[in-house]
C-alpha positions as CSV (number, residue, x, y, z in Angstrom):
1,X,203.5,146.9,54.2
2,X,207.2,146.4,53.4
3,X,208.5,143.4,51.4
4,X,211.2,141.0,52.6
5,X,214.8,140.9,51.6
6,X,216.9,137.9,50.9
7,X,217.0,135.4,53.7
8,X,220.3,134.4,55.2
9,X,221.8,131.0,54.2
10,X,220.6,128.2,56.4
11,X,221.6,124.6,56.8
12,X,219.2,122.5,58.8
13,X,220.9,120.4,61.5
14,X,219.6,117.8,64.0
15,X,215.8,117.9,64.7
16,X,216.4,119.1,68.3
17,X,218.3,122.1,66.9
18,X,215.9,123.2,64.2
19,X,213.8,125.5,66.3
20,X,216.8,127.4,67.7
21,X,218.4,127.6,64.3
22,X,215.3,129.0,62.6
23,X,214.9,131.4,65.5
24,X,218.5,132.7,65.3
25,X,218.3,133.1,61.6
26,X,215.0,135.0,61.7
27,X,216.1,137.2,64.6
28,X,219.3,138.2,62.9
29,X,217.4,139.0,59.7
30,X,215.1,141.4,61.7
31,X,218.0,143.0,63.6
32,X,220.1,143.7,60.5
33,X,217.1,145.0,58.4
34,X,216.8,142.1,56.0
35,X,213.2,142.0,57.3
36,X,212.5,145.7,57.6
37,X,209.9,147.2,60.1
38,X,206.3,146.4,59.2
39,X,207.3,143.5,56.9
40,X,204.8,140.7,56.4
41,X,206.1,137.3,57.4
42,X,204.5,134.1,56.0
43,X,205.3,131.0,58.1
44,X,204.6,128.7,55.2
45,X,206.9,130.5,52.9
46,X,209.7,130.5,55.5
47,X,209.3,126.8,56.0
48,X,209.7,126.2,52.3
49,X,212.7,128.5,52.0
50,X,214.4,126.9,55.1
51,X,213.4,123.4,53.9
52,X,211.9,122.5,57.3
53,X,208.5,121.6,58.6
54,X,206.1,124.4,59.7
55,X,206.6,123.5,63.4
56,X,210.1,125.0,64.0
57,X,209.0,128.1,62.1
58,X,205.9,128.6,64.2
59,X,208.0,128.0,67.4
60,X,210.5,130.6,66.2
61,X,207.8,133.2,65.4
62,X,206.2,132.6,68.9
63,X,209.6,133.4,70.5
64,X,210.1,136.4,68.3
65,X,206.6,137.6,69.3
66,X,207.7,137.3,73.0
67,X,210.8,139.3,72.2
68,X,208.6,142.1,70.7
69,X,210.2,141.8,67.3
70,X,207.1,140.4,65.5
71,X,203.4,140.6,66.1
72,X,200.6,138.2,65.1
73,X,197.9,139.6,62.8
74,X,194.5,137.9,63.0
75,X,194.1,135.7,59.9
76,X,197.1,137.3,58.3
77,X,200.1,135.8,59.8
78,X,202.9,137.9,61.3
79,X,204.5,141.3,60.7
80,X,207.8,142.7,62.0
81,X,207.2,145.5,64.6
82,X,208.1,149.1,64.2
83,X,211.4,150.5,65.4
84,X,211.5,152.1,68.8
85,X,210.3,155.7,68.9
86,X,211.9,158.4,71.1
87,X,209.5,157.9,74.0
88,X,210.0,154.1,74.2
89,X,213.8,154.4,73.8
90,X,213.9,157.0,76.5
91,X,212.0,154.7,78.9
92,X,214.3,151.8,78.2
93,X,217.4,153.8,78.9
94,X,215.9,155.2,82.1
95,X,215.5,151.6,83.2
96,X,219.1,150.8,82.3
97,X,220.3,153.8,84.3
98,X,218.3,152.4,87.3
99,X,219.7,148.9,87.0
100,X,223.1,148.8,85.5
101,X,225.3,151.3,87.4
102,X,224.3,149.7,90.6
103,X,225.0,146.3,89.2
104,X,228.4,147.4,88.0
105,X,229.2,148.6,91.5
106,X,228.1,145.3,93.0
107,X,230.2,143.5,90.4
108,X,233.3,145.4,91.5
109,X,232.6,144.1,95.1
110,X,231.5,140.6,94.4
111,X,233.4,139.5,91.2
112,X,235.4,136.3,91.2
113,X,238.6,135.4,89.4
114,X,236.6,133.6,86.8
115,X,234.4,136.6,86.3
116,X,237.4,138.8,85.7
117,X,238.9,136.4,83.2
118,X,235.6,136.2,81.2
119,X,235.2,140.0,81.3
120,X,238.7,140.6,80.0
121,X,238.2,138.0,77.3
122,X,235.0,139.7,76.2
123,X,236.6,143.1,75.9
124,X,239.3,141.5,73.7
125,X,236.6,139.9,71.6
126,X,235.0,143.3,71.1
127,X,238.3,144.9,70.0
128,X,238.9,142.0,67.6
129,X,235.4,142.5,66.0
130,X,236.0,146.2,65.1
131,X,236.7,146.5,61.4
132,X,235.6,143.0,60.5
133,X,233.2,142.6,57.5
134,X,230.4,141.4,59.8
135,X,231.4,143.8,62.7
136,X,227.8,144.7,63.4
137,X,226.8,141.1,64.1
138,X,229.9,140.4,66.1
139,X,229.7,143.6,68.2
140,X,226.0,143.2,68.9
141,X,226.7,139.7,70.3
142,X,229.7,141.0,72.2
143,X,227.5,143.7,73.8
144,X,224.9,141.2,75.0
145,X,227.6,139.0,76.5
146,X,229.5,141.9,78.2
147,X,226.5,143.3,79.9
148,X,225.2,139.9,81.0
149,X,228.6,139.1,82.5
150,X,228.4,142.3,84.6
151,X,225.0,141.3,85.8
152,X,226.3,137.8,86.6
153,X,229.3,139.2,88.4
154,X,227.0,141.3,90.6
155,X,225.4,138.1,91.9
156,X,221.8,139.3,91.6
157,X,219.8,137.0,89.4
158,X,216.5,138.9,90.1
159,X,217.9,142.1,88.5
160,X,219.5,140.2,85.7
161,X,216.3,138.5,84.7
162,X,214.3,141.7,85.1
163,X,216.6,143.4,82.6
164,X,216.5,140.4,80.2
165,X,212.7,140.5,80.1
166,X,212.8,144.0,78.5
167,X,214.6,142.6,75.4
168,X,216.3,146.1,75.4
169,X,219.3,145.0,73.4
170,X,217.2,143.4,70.6
171,X,215.3,146.6,70.0
172,X,218.3,149.0,70.3
173,X,220.3,146.8,67.9
174,X,217.8,147.4,65.1
175,X,218.6,151.1,65.5
176,X,222.3,150.6,66.0
177,X,222.5,148.8,62.7
178,X,222.4,152.2,61.0
179,X,225.9,152.9,62.3
180,X,225.3,154.0,65.9
181,X,227.4,151.1,67.2
182,X,231.0,152.3,67.0
183,X,234.4,151.3,68.3
184,X,233.9,153.9,71.2
185,X,231.4,151.3,72.6
186,X,234.2,148.8,73.2
187,X,236.4,151.5,74.8
188,X,233.5,152.2,77.2
189,X,233.2,148.5,78.0
190,X,236.9,148.4,78.7
191,X,236.6,151.2,81.2
192,X,233.8,149.4,83.0
193,X,235.8,146.2,83.2
194,X,238.9,148.0,84.5
195,X,236.9,149.5,87.3
196,X,235.4,146.1,88.2
197,X,238.8,144.5,88.0
198,X,240.2,147.2,90.3
199,X,237.4,146.5,92.8
200,X,236.3,150.1,92.6
201,X,232.5,150.2,92.9
202,X,232.3,154.0,92.5
203,X,234.3,154.0,89.3
204,X,232.4,151.0,88.0
205,X,229.1,152.7,88.5
206,X,230.2,155.9,86.9
207,X,231.8,154.1,83.9
208,X,228.6,152.2,83.4
209,X,226.5,155.3,83.7
210,X,228.7,157.2,81.2
211,X,228.5,154.3,78.7
212,X,224.7,154.1,78.9
213,X,224.2,157.8,78.5
214,X,226.6,157.9,75.5
215,X,224.8,154.9,74.0
216,X,221.5,156.6,74.5
217,X,222.7,159.8,72.8
218,X,224.1,157.9,69.8
219,X,220.8,156.1,69.2
220,X,218.8,159.3,69.8
221,X,220.6,160.9,66.8
222,X,219.4,157.9,64.7
223,X,215.8,158.4,65.9
224,X,215.9,162.1,65.2
């Protein structure tokens, strides 16, 4: 089993925020490889390093287990899960191709002025992140927000929640950290937003499909 790297810096805040803060710090450490696949995680050790009680650590690990980023080992604590294999990655992208082009088309038909403002702002946030020292972290968060905004603009909460339950982004980010997330991704996002802004459902669906297929191909090269 792998050993853990250096934990990120962490400053405890108000008691009501501890669980979310520990969760966020641990999630980021798994996504960026600080905690590599198949790494043992000891809740007591984490509580000592974070200088918090065991409760927020246990809560965070339970959430990460629900995300599919860790698994609980009987009598041995937790371990980080393995990276996606080719089969699982293919399945997730097949799901994305079923859900997202249609949602982009619906967004082009149903988007509000507020939606368009938020989408444009998010594209700009992505462009600003390219080249930054922590570009991976910034771009990964941009990606989550952008796709969620498209789902929100489509006004179909059932589809949005169905996609969220796959935790697709969390698992693909672990692969993307190797360098698969490039500035081309932001350009692809911009094309999707342009089509939604123009109110063109056909172009929105096609732009989203192209983006998903290219994202899949970039990550497949990492898997291979």
